[in-house]
Backbone bond lengths (Angstrom), bond angles and torsions (degrees), N, CA, C in turn:
res aa  C-N    CA-C-N  psi(-1)  N-CA   C-N-CA  omega(-1)  CA-C   N-CA-C  phi
1 M - - - 1.467 - - 1.528 110.38 -
2 V 1.310 115.78 141.19 1.457 122.04 179.43 1.528 108.56 -97.92
3 Y 1.320 115.45 130.83 1.458 121.29 176.04 1.539 107.87 -56.81
4 P 1.342 119.73 125.36 1.469 122.14 -172.12 1.531 114.42 -55.90
5 H 1.322 117.39 -36.28 1.465 118.94 -179.19 1.521 111.70 -67.95
6 Y 1.321 118.12 -25.73 1.462 120.98 177.94 1.530 109.59 -59.47
7 Q 1.312 116.15 -40.58 1.464 120.28 -178.73 1.534 110.70 -62.47
8 Q 1.326 116.95 -40.37 1.463 121.30 177.54 1.528 109.84 -62.60
9 I 1.307 115.98 -42.76 1.465 121.27 -178.76 1.527 110.05 -66.35
10 W 1.323 117.30 -47.78 1.465 120.28 -179.25 1.518 111.12 -59.56
11 Q 1.315 116.24 -43.44 1.462 120.78 -179.09 1.532 110.37 -63.65
12 T 1.317 117.05 -39.31 1.461 121.19 178.64 1.528 110.67 -66.69
13 V 1.320 117.06 -44.45 1.474 121.19 179.70 1.531 110.34 -62.72
14 Q 1.317 117.57 -32.89 1.467 120.41 178.30 1.525 112.19 -62.55
15 L 1.322 117.99 -19.85 1.462 121.95 -179.30 1.530 113.55 -83.54
16 I 1.333 117.97 -15.00 1.472 119.94 -179.39 1.527 107.89 -64.40
17 P 1.321 117.15 121.95 1.466 118.76 -176.98 1.534 113.62 -72.92
18 H 1.311 114.13 156.19 1.467 122.59 173.75 1.531 108.75 -51.19
19 G 1.331 116.74 134.05 1.459 120.65 177.16 1.513 115.12 82.85
20 R 1.331 116.83 9.75 1.471 121.88 179.01 1.520 109.63 -128.39
21 V 1.336 115.89 158.12 1.461 121.75 175.15 1.525 109.03 -126.30
22 A 1.317 115.60 161.66 1.463 122.19 174.24 1.527 106.99 -136.61
23 C 1.310 116.36 158.31 1.461 121.65 179.27 1.530 109.43 -95.24
24 Y 1.313 115.58 155.86 1.465 121.02 -179.35 1.530 111.20 -53.71
25 G 1.331 117.04 -46.92 1.459 120.65 -179.18 1.517 112.53 -65.67
26 Q 1.317 116.71 -35.86 1.465 121.77 177.47 1.526 110.29 -62.98
27 I 1.327 116.50 -43.71 1.469 120.53 178.26 1.522 110.03 -64.80
28 A 1.332 117.24 -42.31 1.465 120.19 178.48 1.529 110.42 -58.81
29 D 1.323 116.45 -46.11 1.472 120.55 179.36 1.531 111.30 -60.70
30 L 1.330 116.22 -49.11 1.468 120.46 -177.64 1.530 112.07 -65.50
31 A 1.333 115.97 -28.66 1.467 120.53 179.16 1.526 111.88 -82.94
32 G 1.322 116.86 2.24 1.465 120.35 179.96 1.520 113.14 79.81
33 L 1.334 115.58 24.58 1.465 121.17 -177.74 1.532 110.29 -127.83
34 P 1.333 117.57 58.56 1.466 119.25 -175.97 1.525 112.02 -57.18
35 G 1.320 114.99 140.77 1.465 120.65 179.31 1.523 114.12 79.29
36 R 1.313 117.62 7.05 1.472 120.69 -175.45 1.535 112.18 -111.41
37 A 1.322 117.22 38.83 1.466 121.44 -178.47 1.535 111.98 -56.35
38 R 1.311 117.14 -39.18 1.473 119.51 179.79 1.523 111.60 -65.42
39 L 1.324 116.55 -32.86 1.463 120.17 177.18 1.529 110.36 -64.40
40 V 1.328 116.14 -33.99 1.467 119.93 176.99 1.525 109.23 -60.95
41 G 1.323 116.92 -46.18 1.464 120.57 177.91 1.519 112.10 -59.17
42 K 1.328 116.01 -43.38 1.475 120.07 178.31 1.520 111.16 -62.48
43 A 1.328 116.52 -44.85 1.464 121.30 -178.48 1.529 111.00 -62.76
44 L 1.326 116.80 -39.49 1.460 119.87 -179.04 1.527 111.16 -68.08
45 G 1.316 116.26 -26.76 1.460 120.24 175.74 1.520 113.02 -75.74
46 K 1.327 116.96 -10.22 1.471 121.83 -177.32 1.534 112.54 -114.40
47 V 1.324 117.70 13.59 1.469 120.38 179.68 1.531 108.76 -62.39
48 P 1.328 117.22 128.39 1.466 119.18 177.16 1.534 110.82 -60.62
49 K 1.316 116.32 146.02 1.474 121.21 -179.30 1.525 112.13 -54.26
50 E 1.332 116.19 -35.77 1.469 120.19 -178.75 1.531 112.25 -82.86
51 G 1.321 117.97 2.17 1.457 121.54 -179.67 1.520 111.22 88.78
52 W 1.313 115.89 -157.89 1.463 121.39 -178.25 1.521 108.58 -129.43
53 Q 1.317 115.63 126.38 1.461 123.25 -179.87 1.530 111.65 53.27
54 G 1.327 114.61 42.72 1.455 120.68 175.37 1.518 115.58 77.90
55 R 1.317 117.32 6.82 1.476 121.10 179.44 1.519 109.87 -128.79
56 R 1.317 115.64 146.96 1.467 118.50 178.84 1.523 110.50 -69.53
57 V 1.317 115.06 156.80 1.464 122.01 176.68 1.532 105.63 -111.31
58 P 1.339 118.31 107.87 1.457 120.89 -175.24 1.536 112.83 -75.73
59 W 1.314 115.60 70.91 1.474 123.62 -177.36 1.528 112.34 -53.59
60 F 1.315 115.55 -31.74 1.465 120.64 -174.76 1.526 112.90 -68.66
61 R 1.320 118.21 -13.07 1.465 121.74 178.92 1.526 112.21 -84.12
62 V 1.326 117.73 1.00 1.465 121.40 -179.23 1.531 108.51 -106.43
63 I 1.334 114.59 123.76 1.467 121.55 -178.98 1.529 108.61 -130.19
64 N 1.329 116.52 176.28 1.469 117.54 -176.85 1.531 111.82 -82.89
65 S 1.318 116.19 172.98 1.466 121.53 -172.67 1.526 113.06 -68.78
66 Q 1.319 117.15 -13.16 1.470 121.09 175.59 1.528 110.98 -88.84
67 G 1.335 115.98 0.57 1.454 120.08 -179.33 1.517 113.28 83.19
68 K 1.329 116.39 17.34 1.464 120.04 -176.52 1.524 112.41 -109.28
69 I 1.316 113.94 152.45 1.461 120.93 169.11 1.529 106.02 -69.97
70 S 1.321 116.93 133.44 1.464 120.41 -173.73 1.525 114.86 -84.85
71 F 1.322 117.27 -17.21 1.470 119.39 179.55 1.526 109.46 -70.33
72 P 1.340 116.89 152.09 1.466 119.58 178.28 1.537 111.35 -57.98
73 L 1.315 114.99 136.46 1.458 122.10 -179.79 1.526 110.99 -51.08
74 G 1.313 116.54 127.01 1.458 121.35 177.54 1.522 115.62 85.39
75 S 1.340 117.55 -7.34 1.465 120.01 179.62 1.528 109.71 -70.20
76 E 1.317 116.21 164.33 1.473 121.08 -178.93 1.528 111.76 -55.25
77 Y 1.341 116.88 -46.79 1.466 119.59 -178.18 1.525 112.19 -73.17
78 F 1.322 117.52 -30.61 1.466 120.15 174.41 1.524 109.39 -60.69
79 V 1.324 116.45 -50.26 1.466 121.80 -179.12 1.527 110.45 -61.31
80 K 1.329 116.60 -42.40 1.469 121.76 -179.79 1.531 110.38 -63.47
81 Q 1.343 117.26 -46.89 1.459 120.20 -179.07 1.529 111.01 -65.08
82 K 1.317 116.94 -44.44 1.465 120.47 179.57 1.528 110.57 -59.49
83 Q 1.329 117.07 -42.49 1.465 120.78 -179.62 1.529 111.47 -64.83
84 H 1.341 116.37 -43.84 1.474 119.92 177.55 1.536 110.76 -58.75
85 L 1.333 116.49 -44.27 1.459 120.27 -179.57 1.528 110.89 -64.20
86 Q 1.321 116.29 -44.83 1.466 119.87 179.46 1.527 111.54 -64.90
87 D 1.323 116.88 -33.79 1.466 120.86 176.76 1.527 111.45 -61.81
88 E 1.335 116.38 -23.42 1.467 121.58 178.35 1.536 111.60 -99.24
89 Q 1.330 116.26 18.03 1.463 123.52 179.49 1.531 113.62 63.01
90 I 1.332 116.24 26.57 1.462 121.01 172.92 1.523 106.45 -89.09
91 V 1.319 116.29 125.09 1.459 120.88 -177.83 1.524 109.08 -79.24
92 V 1.338 115.87 123.16 1.457 122.12 177.93 1.521 106.95 -118.58
93 L 1.332 116.58 113.87 1.458 121.84 178.17 1.522 108.11 -104.20
94 G 1.334 115.98 111.22 1.466 120.51 -172.83 1.518 107.25 68.89
95 S 1.333 116.14 -106.39 1.465 120.65 176.52 1.529 111.45 -120.87
96 R 1.333 116.32 9.55 1.467 120.85 -170.77 1.531 113.44 -111.31
97 V 1.333 113.27 142.54 1.461 123.19 173.61 1.529 106.66 -114.72
98 Q 1.309 117.68 134.94 1.467 120.60 176.48 1.527 108.69 -73.26
99 L 1.331 116.25 105.61 1.459 120.30 -178.01 1.528 111.79 -61.01
100 N 1.345 117.51 -33.22 1.469 120.04 178.85 1.520 111.66 -58.59
101 D 1.313 116.68 -31.02 1.464 121.45 -177.08 1.526 113.71 -93.08
102 F 1.339 117.40 -32.27 1.462 120.08 -168.20 1.528 116.39 -122.74
103 Q 1.343 117.79 -3.84 1.471 117.76 -177.78 1.525 110.96 -73.01
104 W 1.308 114.12 135.63 1.461 122.68 177.19 1.513 109.15 -67.56
105 Q 1.322 116.64 128.50 1.457 122.67 175.49 1.529 106.53 -120.30
106 P 1.328 116.83 84.05 1.462 119.18 -173.71 1.522 113.22 -70.15
107 D 1.301 114.21 151.41 1.452 122.27 171.13 1.532 105.50 -79.36
108 L 1.309 116.93 118.75 1.467 119.93 -174.00 1.520 113.12 -61.52
109 A 1.316 118.03 -33.07 1.473 120.24 178.03 1.525 109.63 -64.38
110 E 1.323 116.54 -40.91 1.467 121.46 178.21 1.532 110.65 -60.45
111 I 1.310 115.96 -42.39 1.466 120.36 -179.48 1.524 110.75 -66.28
112 L 1.311 116.36 -42.38 1.465 119.11 -178.95 1.518 111.52 -59.16
113 F 1.327 116.87 -35.54 1.470 120.38 -179.58 1.522 112.17 -83.68
114 S 1.326 117.87 -17.38 1.463 121.26 -177.06 1.526 113.67 -91.47
115 L 1.307 116.99 -28.16 1.466 120.57 -176.43 1.526 110.85 -90.07
116 E 1.314 116.13 145.19 1.469 120.78 -176.25 1.525 113.63 -101.65
117 F 1.311 118.31 6.99 1.474 119.39 -178.66 1.499 111.52 -114.61
């Protein structure tokens, strides 16, 4: 069984556009789970290999509120996330992304029509 809030989180993360990032707390808020940033991290660690509802969940587009990749520097997942971000032309300096340049600023009306919860 999948924890119901995970589905809300996955669906929200699927909306982050190519070349943009969002913060854990931002995803929690948009998913209707304010204050649950850590739950976002847990949910992203449980994404099914085949994705959610036939679409991939771009977990690598979610970073912390300081604009940093949260995995330990040099770890396998750090390297993987950094590479995915760079593949989308997101500039990563060390472990940091300039949120002013790359943070997703969704149109709330668009989100309301895109989410099913």
